[in-house]
PAKE-172898 format. One line per 3 residues: number of its first residue (from 1); for each residue x, y, z of C-alpha. Coordinates in Angstrom, 2 decimals. Layout:
BEGIN
NUM> X/Y/Z  ... $
% end
This chain:
BEGIN
1> -4.03/129.62/-31.77  -5.42/126.24/-32.39  -5.40/123.10/-30.40 $
4> -5.23/119.95/-32.20  -7.39/118.33/-29.17  -10.51/120.96/-30.46 $
7> -10.63/118.83/-34.03  -11.77/115.72/-32.12  -14.88/114.64/-30.61 $
10> -13.07/112.86/-28.57  -11.65/114.51/-25.14  -8.37/113.51/-22.97 $
13> -9.21/113.44/-19.25  -5.99/113.58/-17.26  -6.28/112.87/-13.47 $
16> -3.85/112.50/-10.93  -3.32/110.77/-7.81  -1.39/111.17/-4.34 $
19> 0.71/108.53/-3.37  1.69/107.27/0.06  4.80/109.39/0.40 $
22> 2.94/112.55/-0.60  3.95/112.99/-4.24  1.37/113.61/-7.28 $
25> 1.26/110.83/-9.78  -0.84/110.83/-13.17  -3.25/108.35/-13.98 $
28> -3.20/107.00/-16.99  -4.76/109.41/-19.54  -8.33/107.78/-20.65 $
31> -9.55/108.63/-24.18  -13.30/110.03/-23.54  -16.02/109.11/-26.20 $
34> -19.62/109.58/-25.28  -21.47/106.39/-24.51  -23.72/106.66/-27.91 $
37> -20.21/106.61/-29.86  -18.85/103.57/-28.48  -22.21/101.82/-28.49 $
40> -22.27/102.62/-32.25  -18.65/101.66/-32.43  -19.16/98.23/-30.79 $
43> -22.00/97.44/-33.26  -20.02/98.95/-36.52  -17.33/95.87/-35.07 $
46> -19.81/93.72/-34.54  -21.16/93.58/-38.15  -17.47/94.04/-39.25 $
49> -16.71/90.80/-38.07  -19.86/89.13/-38.79  -18.84/90.26/-42.78 $
52> -15.69/89.25/-42.10  -16.73/85.96/-41.13  -19.04/85.23/-43.41 $
55> -17.16/85.36/-46.65  -14.28/84.06/-44.88  -16.09/80.71/-43.79 $
58> -18.47/80.88/-46.61  -21.22/80.61/-43.91  -24.37/81.28/-46.56 $
61> -23.04/77.80/-48.47  -22.91/75.80/-44.76  -24.79/73.33/-42.63 $
64> -24.11/74.57/-39.44  -25.17/70.88/-38.33  -21.83/69.81/-39.78 $
67> -18.86/70.51/-37.44  -16.92/73.46/-38.86  -14.08/70.69/-38.76 $
70> -14.90/67.21/-38.38  -11.45/65.70/-37.88  -9.06/64.92/-35.06 $
73> -9.08/67.06/-31.19  -12.19/68.28/-32.78  -14.24/64.93/-31.11 $
76> -12.98/65.71/-28.17  -14.51/69.62/-27.92  -17.52/67.57/-29.56 $
79> -17.52/64.72/-26.65  -16.76/68.22/-24.31  -20.40/69.74/-26.08 $
82> -22.48/66.60/-26.08  -21.92/66.26/-22.41  -23.36/69.77/-21.88 $
85> -26.37/69.34/-24.04  -27.39/65.75/-22.09  -26.27/66.04/-18.87 $
88> -25.81/70.30/-18.01  -22.20/70.20/-17.65  -19.18/68.55/-18.88 $
91> -17.62/66.54/-16.16  -19.28/63.30/-17.41  -20.53/61.49/-21.09 $
94> -23.03/58.66/-20.38  -22.92/58.27/-24.09  -19.37/57.42/-24.29 $
97> -17.04/55.18/-23.04  -19.45/52.33/-22.35  -20.91/50.03/-20.57 $
100> -19.82/52.84/-18.12  -19.80/56.58/-18.74  -16.98/58.38/-19.92 $
103> -14.93/60.61/-17.00  -13.80/64.07/-18.98  -13.19/65.59/-15.86 $
106> -9.89/62.98/-15.45  -8.41/64.72/-18.60  -7.42/68.05/-16.85 $
109> -8.23/70.62/-19.71  -11.42/72.23/-17.64  -12.18/75.04/-20.15 $
112> -15.27/75.97/-17.65  -16.40/79.37/-18.90  -15.76/77.99/-22.34 $
115> -18.47/75.19/-21.63  -20.51/77.91/-20.25  -20.92/79.32/-23.23 $
118> -21.35/76.29/-24.89  -24.17/75.66/-21.91  -25.68/79.17/-23.18 $
121> -25.82/78.49/-26.77  -27.48/74.84/-25.99  -30.55/76.39/-24.39 $
124> -31.12/77.45/-28.42  -30.25/73.91/-30.12  -29.32/70.64/-29.16 $
127> -27.36/69.66/-32.40  -23.62/69.07/-31.03  -22.26/70.56/-34.36 $
130> -24.36/73.68/-34.52  -23.74/74.50/-30.92  -19.94/74.01/-31.18 $
133> -19.77/76.24/-34.29  -21.66/79.29/-32.78  -19.95/78.70/-30.01 $
136> -16.60/79.43/-31.44  -18.11/82.05/-33.44  -19.10/83.93/-30.59 $
139> -15.35/83.72/-29.52  -14.63/86.00/-31.77  -17.06/89.04/-30.79 $
142> -16.48/88.81/-27.23  -12.62/88.78/-28.07  -12.94/91.59/-30.26 $
145> -15.00/93.84/-27.96  -12.94/92.96/-24.80  -9.97/94.01/-26.94 $
148> -11.99/97.23/-27.97  -12.21/98.01/-24.33  -8.91/97.38/-23.06 $
151> -6.89/99.35/-25.98  -9.14/102.20/-25.36  -7.96/102.50/-21.93 $
154> -4.35/102.96/-22.59  -5.13/106.37/-24.72  -5.42/104.99/-27.92 $
157> -8.84/106.65/-30.19  -11.88/104.55/-29.44  -12.08/104.34/-33.60 $
160> -8.84/103.06/-33.80  -9.12/100.79/-30.68  -12.32/99.32/-32.26 $
163> -10.34/98.34/-35.63  -7.46/97.05/-34.05  -9.80/94.78/-31.41 $
166> -10.95/93.63/-34.58  -8.07/92.64/-35.84  -6.67/91.28/-33.11 $
169> -9.89/88.88/-32.69  -9.12/87.50/-36.24  -6.09/86.42/-35.57 $
172> -4.70/83.95/-38.06  -3.90/81.50/-34.94  -8.12/81.52/-34.20 $
175> -8.82/79.95/-37.74  -6.33/77.47/-37.73  -7.27/76.27/-34.41 $
178> -10.79/76.66/-35.23  -12.94/74.31/-33.13  -10.33/71.74/-33.00 $
181> -8.93/73.65/-30.33  -11.69/75.98/-29.41  -10.41/76.26/-25.98 $
184> -7.97/78.12/-27.17  -9.51/80.75/-27.66  -8.04/84.12/-26.10 $
187> -11.15/86.58/-25.26  -9.77/87.21/-22.09  -5.84/87.30/-23.05 $
190> -6.49/91.16/-23.18  -7.09/91.76/-19.54  -4.09/90.05/-18.55 $
193> -1.28/91.57/-20.77  -2.80/94.84/-19.98  -2.47/94.27/-16.23 $
196> 1.02/92.74/-17.15  1.56/96.09/-18.91  0.47/98.77/-16.10 $
199> 2.50/96.31/-13.88  5.93/96.33/-16.04  4.81/100.61/-16.79 $
202> 4.34/101.50/-12.81  1.69/103.84/-14.16  -2.12/103.96/-12.02 $
205> -5.24/103.10/-14.08  -8.64/104.49/-13.25  -10.38/102.38/-10.55 $
208> -13.23/101.07/-13.07  -10.14/99.59/-15.53  -8.51/98.02/-12.58 $
211> -11.49/95.86/-11.47  -11.89/94.86/-15.01  -8.87/92.99/-15.18 $
214> -8.79/91.66/-11.87  -12.50/90.13/-12.79  -11.35/89.24/-16.18 $
217> -7.66/87.68/-14.73  -9.62/85.92/-12.11  -11.98/84.31/-15.04 $
220> -9.06/83.46/-16.80  -8.21/80.51/-14.37  -11.70/78.96/-15.38 $
223> -10.12/79.02/-18.89  -8.31/76.13/-20.66  -5.37/75.79/-18.08 $
226> -2.56/76.83/-20.74  -3.17/80.50/-21.05  -3.82/80.54/-17.68 $
229> -0.15/79.45/-17.12  0.56/81.95/-20.18  -0.84/84.60/-18.02 $
232> 1.07/84.13/-15.00  4.47/84.16/-17.05  3.66/87.52/-18.48 $
235> 2.89/88.67/-15.31  6.44/87.39/-13.84  8.37/88.96/-16.63 $
238> 5.70/92.39/-16.16  7.42/91.97/-12.40  11.05/91.45/-13.66 $
241> 10.92/94.70/-15.53  9.62/96.48/-12.62  12.48/95.15/-10.43 $
244> 14.52/96.56/-13.15  12.99/100.12/-12.98  12.72/100.23/-9.33 $
247> 9.82/98.71/-7.73  7.25/100.59/-6.13  5.01/99.27/-3.46 $
250> 1.85/99.36/-5.20  3.28/97.48/-8.37  4.67/94.30/-5.94 $
253> 0.59/94.43/-4.40  -0.75/94.74/-7.72  1.04/91.66/-9.15 $
256> 1.20/89.75/-5.82  -3.03/90.24/-6.44  -3.32/89.44/-9.48 $
259> -1.25/86.06/-9.50  -2.50/84.67/-6.72  -6.10/85.58/-8.15 $
262> -5.04/83.82/-11.30  -3.54/80.40/-9.09  -6.45/80.27/-7.10 $
265> -9.20/80.38/-9.36  -7.08/77.42/-11.62  -6.85/75.51/-8.58 $
268> -10.53/75.65/-8.11  -11.18/74.83/-11.69  -8.53/71.77/-11.41 $
271> -9.94/70.73/-8.29  -12.53/68.11/-9.43  -9.86/66.74/-11.81 $
274> -7.57/66.54/-8.62  -10.50/64.53/-6.95  -11.27/62.00/-9.06 $
277> -7.24/61.38/-9.68  -7.01/60.75/-6.01  -10.75/58.71/-5.42 $
280> -10.59/56.45/-8.60  -6.91/56.78/-10.14  -5.39/58.96/-12.79 $
283> -6.16/56.92/-15.98  -3.55/57.79/-18.08  0.89/58.13/-17.71 $
286> 2.15/61.26/-19.05  2.60/61.31/-22.95  4.30/64.27/-22.95 $
289> 7.92/64.25/-23.23  10.72/67.01/-22.33  11.74/67.31/-26.25 $
292> 8.38/68.49/-27.29  9.15/71.78/-25.48  11.81/71.98/-28.36 $
295> 9.75/70.56/-30.89  6.66/72.75/-30.54  8.56/76.01/-29.91 $
298> 7.90/79.40/-31.31  10.15/80.25/-34.64  10.31/84.12/-35.58 $
301> 10.24/82.80/-39.30  7.14/81.67/-38.32  5.38/84.61/-36.64 $
304> 6.43/86.96/-40.13  5.32/84.91/-42.59  2.27/85.18/-44.87 $
307> -0.58/83.18/-43.07  -0.77/79.28/-44.75  -3.31/79.43/-47.20 $
310> -2.89/82.34/-48.50  -4.06/83.24/-51.91  -2.03/86.09/-52.83 $
313> 0.31/85.04/-55.72  3.87/86.53/-54.26  2.71/84.76/-50.67 $
316> 1.33/81.85/-51.89  4.86/81.43/-53.84  6.50/82.49/-50.65 $
319> 4.41/79.56/-48.46  5.49/76.60/-51.35  9.36/78.14/-50.89 $
322> 9.02/77.67/-47.19  7.54/74.16/-47.94  10.05/73.15/-50.16 $
325> 13.15/74.07/-47.65  11.54/71.38/-45.04  12.88/73.07/-41.90 $
328> 13.14/70.81/-38.86  10.66/70.98/-36.72  7.86/72.77/-38.40 $
331> 4.55/71.14/-36.86  1.68/73.17/-35.25  3.99/75.80/-34.54 $
334> 3.74/77.10/-38.01  -0.21/78.03/-37.30  1.65/81.02/-35.08 $
337> 1.60/83.55/-37.64  0.76/86.95/-37.20  -0.58/88.33/-40.60 $
340> 0.84/91.48/-42.57  -0.51/94.80/-40.58  0.15/92.66/-36.96 $
343> 3.78/91.92/-37.86  4.26/95.45/-38.90  3.34/96.12/-35.03 $
346> 5.42/93.38/-33.81  8.66/95.38/-35.67  8.01/98.35/-33.99 $
349> 8.36/96.57/-30.78  11.66/95.56/-31.65  12.89/98.66/-33.04 $
352> 11.40/100.53/-30.24  13.99/98.91/-27.94  16.77/100.54/-30.49 $
355> 15.62/103.93/-30.51  17.39/106.36/-27.95  14.28/108.86/-27.58 $
358> 11.87/105.88/-27.17  13.85/104.62/-24.56  12.49/107.33/-22.23 $
361> 9.89/105.83/-20.36  7.46/109.31/-20.00  7.58/109.87/-23.88 $
364> 6.83/106.05/-24.81  4.39/105.90/-22.58  4.06/101.80/-22.87 $
367> 5.57/101.17/-25.93  8.91/100.15/-24.13  7.62/98.13/-21.49 $
370> 5.31/96.51/-24.50  8.24/95.45/-26.57  10.16/94.45/-23.21 $
373> 7.16/91.91/-23.06  7.52/91.09/-25.80  11.04/89.98/-25.68 $
376> 10.69/88.19/-23.05  7.76/86.24/-24.38  9.65/85.25/-27.30 $
379> 12.46/84.34/-25.61  10.56/81.62/-23.06  8.41/80.45/-26.01 $
382> 11.26/79.73/-29.04  13.18/76.59/-30.11  15.68/76.32/-27.53 $
385> 14.66/79.26/-24.91  13.84/79.49/-21.43  11.18/76.99/-21.68 $
388> 13.10/73.94/-22.31  15.84/75.52/-19.80  13.24/75.47/-17.16 $
391> 11.14/72.42/-18.31  14.51/70.64/-18.47  15.37/71.47/-14.64 $
394> 11.72/70.51/-13.16  12.13/67.60/-15.46  7.98/68.66/-16.84 $
397> 6.61/68.69/-20.04  2.80/69.20/-18.91  2.91/72.27/-20.66 $
400> 4.87/72.15/-24.01  3.55/73.74/-26.84  4.91/77.27/-26.11 $
403> 4.31/78.75/-29.57  0.54/79.33/-28.23  1.83/82.20/-26.41 $
406> 1.35/84.08/-29.99  -1.92/85.56/-28.40  0.05/87.29/-26.22 $
409> 2.80/88.97/-28.47  -0.15/89.25/-30.98  -1.84/91.88/-28.41 $
412> 1.50/93.55/-27.83  1.92/93.80/-31.81  -1.70/95.34/-31.61 $
415> -0.54/97.80/-28.74  2.18/99.16/-30.99  -0.21/99.76/-33.89 $
418> -2.39/101.72/-31.36  0.34/103.64/-30.00  1.95/104.44/-33.47 $
421> -1.43/105.21/-34.78  -2.33/107.87/-31.61  1.43/109.89/-32.18 $
424> 0.48/109.67/-35.87  -3.07/111.58/-34.72  -1.23/113.89/-32.16 $
427> 1.42/115.00/-34.42  0.16/115.25/-37.83  -3.75/115.85/-37.31 $
430> -5.97/115.71/-40.22  -8.10/113.11/-37.78  -10.58/112.02/-40.96 $
433> -7.66/111.44/-43.24  -6.11/109.19/-40.74  -8.93/107.36/-39.92 $
436> -9.30/106.72/-43.66  -6.01/105.49/-43.82  -6.59/103.47/-40.58 $
439> -9.96/101.79/-42.18  -8.11/101.13/-45.51  -4.81/99.14/-43.56 $
442> -7.54/97.52/-41.23  -9.41/96.51/-44.66  -5.49/94.97/-45.63 $
445> -5.13/92.96/-42.16  -8.56/91.73/-42.09  -8.42/90.33/-45.99 $
448> -4.70/88.66/-45.02  -5.73/87.38/-41.94  -8.75/85.61/-42.99 $
451> -6.90/84.08/-45.82  -6.28/81.46/-42.81  -9.80/80.58/-43.20 $
454> -9.21/78.50/-46.23  -7.79/75.50/-43.92  -11.23/75.04/-42.83 $
457> -13.51/75.84/-46.16  -11.02/73.68/-48.15  -12.19/70.60/-46.26 $
460> -15.79/71.08/-45.97  -16.78/68.96/-48.64  -14.92/65.85/-47.28 $
463> -16.14/66.63/-43.55  -19.48/66.88/-45.11  -18.90/63.53/-47.15 $
466> -17.94/61.98/-43.73  -20.52/63.51/-41.20  -23.14/61.60/-43.89 $
469> -22.05/58.80/-44.10  -21.59/58.17/-40.16  -25.24/59.95/-39.64 $
472> -26.58/57.10/-41.84  -24.88/54.38/-39.98  -26.46/55.53/-36.81 $
475> -29.97/56.29/-38.12  -30.33/52.82/-39.10  -28.75/51.61/-36.04 $
478> -31.94/53.43/-34.58  -34.42/52.73/-36.56  -34.14/49.25/-37.24 $
481> -31.86/47.74/-34.95  -32.48/49.67/-31.52  -33.15/52.95/-30.71 $
484> -31.71/52.20/-26.92  -28.79/50.25/-26.28  -24.92/49.61/-26.15 $
487> -22.12/49.66/-29.48  -19.00/48.02/-29.42  -16.32/49.59/-31.60 $
490> -14.05/47.52/-33.52  -10.78/48.14/-33.53  -9.98/49.20/-30.47 $
493> -7.83/52.52/-30.52  -6.12/54.51/-27.93  -6.90/57.50/-26.04 $
496> -6.09/60.26/-24.89  -2.97/59.80/-27.32  -4.17/58.87/-30.91 $
499> -1.78/58.80/-33.87  -4.96/57.34/-35.91  -4.89/53.54/-36.71 $
502> -3.90/52.42/-40.67  -6.47/54.29/-42.23  -8.18/55.83/-39.09 $
505> -7.78/59.31/-38.25  -7.78/59.76/-34.78  -10.71/59.68/-32.89 $
508> -12.76/58.57/-35.41  -14.51/56.30/-33.29  -16.19/59.59/-31.63 $
511> -17.79/60.59/-34.70  -20.95/58.35/-34.41  -21.91/59.67/-30.86 $
514> -22.28/63.01/-32.37  -25.57/62.10/-34.30  -27.17/59.93/-31.87 $
517> -29.05/60.99/-28.40  -30.23/57.46/-27.06  -27.27/55.62/-28.20 $
520> -24.39/54.26/-26.51  -20.79/53.99/-27.85  -17.87/51.84/-26.00 $
523> -15.15/54.60/-27.23  -12.95/55.57/-25.46  -11.14/52.84/-22.81 $
526> -9.84/55.74/-21.25  -10.86/55.60/-17.41  -9.44/52.53/-15.34 $
529> -12.52/50.74/-14.84  -13.22/50.48/-18.64  -9.61/49.98/-19.37 $
532> -9.90/47.30/-17.36  -12.79/45.64/-18.86  -11.51/46.19/-22.15 $
535> -8.01/43.86/-21.08  -9.64/40.48/-21.02  -11.04/41.16/-24.79 $
538> -7.87/41.60/-26.35  -7.04/37.78/-25.42  -10.68/35.96/-26.63 $
541> -11.45/34.48/-29.63  -14.45/36.03/-31.68  -16.73/33.55/-29.72 $
544> -16.13/34.60/-26.34  -15.54/37.88/-27.13  -19.01/38.24/-28.08 $
547> -20.34/36.43/-24.87  -18.32/39.05/-23.17  -19.97/41.76/-25.44 $
550> -23.51/40.20/-24.44  -23.47/39.68/-20.66  -21.97/43.54/-20.60 $
553> -25.77/44.08/-22.29  -24.27/45.08/-25.68  -26.60/45.02/-28.73 $
556> -24.17/46.27/-31.79  -20.81/46.08/-33.03  -19.67/48.52/-35.21 $
559> -16.70/47.51/-37.54  -14.79/50.44/-39.18  -12.87/48.86/-42.25 $
562> -10.52/51.64/-42.27  -8.77/50.30/-39.17  -7.31/47.39/-40.88 $
565> -4.68/47.12/-43.51  -6.63/43.96/-45.37  -9.64/42.36/-45.55 $
568> -7.49/39.32/-43.51  -6.66/40.77/-40.90  -10.25/42.22/-39.90 $
571> -12.27/40.01/-37.74  -14.93/40.44/-40.12  -15.52/37.20/-41.60 $
574> -15.06/35.55/-38.29  -17.49/38.22/-36.82  -20.13/36.86/-39.54 $
577> -19.66/33.07/-39.12  -20.74/33.43/-35.25  -23.28/36.22/-36.03 $
580> -24.50/35.81/-39.24  -24.22/38.33/-42.26  -23.82/42.22/-41.34 $
583> -27.27/44.01/-41.06  -25.63/47.33/-42.35  -22.84/48.26/-44.64 $
586> -22.62/52.18/-45.09  -22.58/53.40/-48.91  -18.79/54.29/-48.87 $
589> -18.18/50.42/-47.81  -16.49/51.75/-44.51  -18.96/50.90/-42.09 $
592> -20.20/47.17/-41.48  -22.67/46.94/-38.37  -23.39/43.58/-36.61 $
595> -26.47/42.65/-34.61  -25.12/40.19/-32.14  -28.69/39.99/-30.05 $
598> -29.63/37.02/-31.93  -26.94/34.88/-30.23  -27.87/33.18/-27.21 $
601> -26.22/34.33/-23.62  -24.13/31.34/-21.97  -24.80/32.32/-18.17 $
604> -22.12/30.21/-17.04  -19.53/32.29/-19.59  -21.30/35.75/-17.69 $
607> -20.47/34.53/-14.19  -17.26/33.77/-15.28  -16.35/36.98/-16.55 $
610> -17.93/39.26/-14.35  -17.09/42.40/-16.72  -19.02/44.66/-14.83 $
613> -16.09/44.24/-11.80  -13.10/44.37/-13.29  -9.43/45.07/-12.21 $
616> -7.76/48.49/-13.09  -4.33/49.11/-14.28  -3.25/53.09/-13.31 $
619> 0.03/53.00/-15.35  1.94/55.93/-13.35  5.21/57.59/-12.91 $
622> 8.14/56.20/-15.04  5.85/54.43/-17.30  5.46/55.77/-21.04 $
625> 2.44/55.28/-22.86  1.21/51.98/-24.52  2.41/51.18/-28.11 $
628> 1.13/48.55/-30.09  2.74/46.15/-32.99  1.23/42.71/-34.94 $
631> 1.91/40.57/-31.55  1.78/42.46/-28.60  0.57/45.63/-26.91 $
634> 3.80/47.24/-24.64  5.20/49.96/-22.49  8.68/51.55/-22.42 $
637> 9.63/52.40/-19.16  12.08/54.63/-17.17  14.71/52.65/-14.81 $
640> 12.02/53.24/-11.53  8.56/53.47/-11.85  4.90/52.34/-10.78 $
643> 1.82/51.27/-11.06  -1.59/50.90/-9.22  -4.29/48.18/-9.20 $
646> -7.89/49.24/-8.48  -10.24/46.70/-7.03  -13.71/48.02/-8.64 $
649> -15.89/45.48/-6.53  -16.58/45.69/-3.18  -15.09/42.44/-2.03 $
652> -11.95/41.80/-1.20  -10.10/39.90/-4.28  -6.56/38.30/-4.94 $
655> -4.93/39.02/-8.13  -2.23/37.71/-10.09  -0.39/40.82/-12.22 $
658> 0.69/38.83/-15.30  3.01/40.19/-18.32  6.05/39.79/-20.25 $
661> 9.21/42.12/-18.74  11.90/42.82/-21.52  15.39/44.16/-20.95 $
664> 17.53/45.98/-23.67  20.28/44.03/-23.62  20.81/39.74/-24.16 $
667> 22.94/40.21/-20.71  20.58/39.61/-17.81  19.91/42.55/-15.49 $
670> 17.96/42.44/-12.30  14.20/43.79/-12.01  13.11/44.34/-8.49 $
673> 8.97/44.43/-8.08  7.53/45.46/-4.98  4.47/45.57/-3.58 $
676> 1.81/44.61/-1.12  4.19/43.37/1.56  6.15/40.87/-1.19 $
679> 9.20/41.75/-3.08  10.21/39.62/-6.33  13.61/39.69/-7.86 $
682> 14.01/38.45/-11.36  16.85/38.60/-13.76  15.51/40.19/-17.54 $
685> 16.78/39.83/-21.11  15.64/40.57/-24.31  13.78/37.02/-24.11 $
688> 11.33/38.71/-21.96  10.52/36.06/-19.62  7.11/35.91/-17.66 $
691> 6.69/37.08/-14.15  3.41/36.71/-12.49  3.06/38.88/-9.06 $
694> 0.05/37.90/-6.73  -1.14/40.89/-4.35  -4.79/40.98/-2.21 $
697> -6.85/44.15/-2.82  -9.27/45.25/-0.31  -12.66/46.31/-1.72 $
700> -13.13/49.46/-3.52  -9.24/50.48/-2.41  -5.99/50.45/-4.59 $
703> -2.40/48.81/-4.19  0.68/50.56/-5.71  2.95/48.25/-7.36 $
706> 6.58/49.78/-8.00  9.57/48.22/-10.25  12.65/48.77/-10.07 $
709> 15.73/47.82/-12.90  19.14/47.46/-12.29  20.74/47.40/-15.93 $
712> 21.79/49.72/-18.16  19.55/52.41/-20.54  18.90/51.23/-24.06 $
715> 19.98/54.24/-26.59  18.13/54.43/-29.72  18.99/56.89/-32.01 $
718> 16.33/60.26/-32.35  14.74/58.52/-29.09  15.25/61.10/-25.98 $
721> 13.18/58.84/-24.11  14.44/57.32/-21.19  14.14/53.68/-22.43 $
724> 15.29/50.89/-19.90  12.96/47.94/-20.31  9.46/46.65/-21.71 $
727> 6.54/45.75/-19.97  4.43/43.28/-22.81  0.78/42.16/-22.53 $
730> 0.29/43.10/-18.99  -2.96/41.31/-17.60  -4.56/40.59/-14.70 $
733> -6.51/37.64/-13.47  -8.26/36.50/-10.25  -7.70/33.58/-8.27 $
736> -10.79/31.48/-7.53  -11.56/30.80/-3.65  -9.99/27.25/-3.69 $
739> -6.73/28.30/-4.94  -6.62/31.70/-2.46  -7.10/29.20/1.02 $
742> -3.69/26.66/-0.96 $
% end
């Protein structure tokens, strides 16, 4: 009689353990393979990835110094990279936000583990584009290796685990997010997903795997907060499933320990940001809306549709029809696609819930728990799902893009493929023939999923041209004007929310710093002190603006013509009258550079401005992000709101907060302003009366001012915000000593 197991090179070892009640309990059968075999499979996996990425991204014809993506959020990613290269860590970038520095730690993304890998790569090259590109490519190899390891622990044969781990690493989501959202890389997700699977299935695992999962989950807290939060959601779902089955003490302990580790490491990771907010003020008001949770929700159609950019003609036709249909709420959630092969695994999970035989937990091992976890995650993430409910109840949209849960759903879908393949091997045999079939399916999946890379390769030409234009302008400044100086960039653009300005793409002003090592750039106005420094410039004439810049030790003005609707709207001609013709105009005519050092500095003006000790305004709860039109800068507010005034000087100062306050209706309604022991009640209408509110600020301290509006809410069709009144052209001015005594 022949046992199927003798036809395999891998062997299955089955261990038992004794629980506290004296009953014996099986461990998960772990597929065993010699160390040499596993090493060889890791090498093969790395080679498959290297070939796949080289072909998909056309690496042999790319200049690795040019970022794979040179637009939008990529600039934020690159600012972190340059901070690591120049300072050794990412908390501060001294080349940005001149005349101060950019406190990246104040924006709590804190992808510490990812940036540690950036630091490692930067030991070999200091070019920000190459460091970022190489680190992102490295994430594919780490993710594949981790997935290979985790899948193998669930009795999936090593060869099949290797193929499936490779497919998971090449998820279309990885190409769509690319270096633009590099910190959404998911190489630690298999650890927390596997731990949730063990908790839901309530079976023991080997001690080594248990320790590996705990270490991986702990490291998840030092990853981008989204993955840590989603990991906690997945573990909570697993605990819920375990409760439905009949909870065991070991399950509670495992779940509690894992969730505590993720929570603790996440808190440690975010603590520098919280410390900065406490002592320097939170530099931005919340720009996320409750409706965003619905807007960016996951869609089943996206999960099962072909990857965007597919060149297979039937799929191309599908994508055209999908685009022509103009479905609502289409945004980044369209990138949540599994690909053909992994989508089959997703369908296997759905089918398993309706198969009576598979509902036997012992027979189905972990398939049904994986299916239940997948359904729970989908119900949370989908449009109108559970996430919308609890975001509404908690009145919080800090986590809003739940379509990113796809990386957890994809892992369970890959697991379902592994479970199906393992059952085929057990029941049919013919291992070599099936392995050939698995290779063919994996090859099909790789070709299908890497079609998503076209979104990167198609933009390479435009990105290269843009990089050359920017770098040429930077080289001119360094070689012909000054190698160590500060550059003020026009027009001023917003941060962290930047929807682009006229023909400027989001964060365009951040591009030049990537190609300089000694220059300092004014973008972005992020910290409170930097925003306060900027405020006077919004109201100064060109001649006074140049005096202000000289007093702040700026030497160059960088003007981006794409930021203006017309030549008349641009200050270029007025700057030319004040300082002379530009010293450089880029070949494409976009960038204009002025050397302002020839202008004489009026010392009395410098003393009057005192630009290095401005008063900062921190817009707090209740205020929405700043908006602009041709006449005003303004913010909408809820009925109750607050802000803080920060004195960045070592001296006591008397400050007047000045702004126009506009109600939503012609009928007057009272606005009550309180702060510093004072209270003012002022009726406001659509006529926007100006209100001046004086307060005294202690040295290096802040003072909170609250606003309470007693009028009706303004209802705007299609706008879900709570709009009650607006604050226009808010500014601060310091009363001179003689006026303080009056």
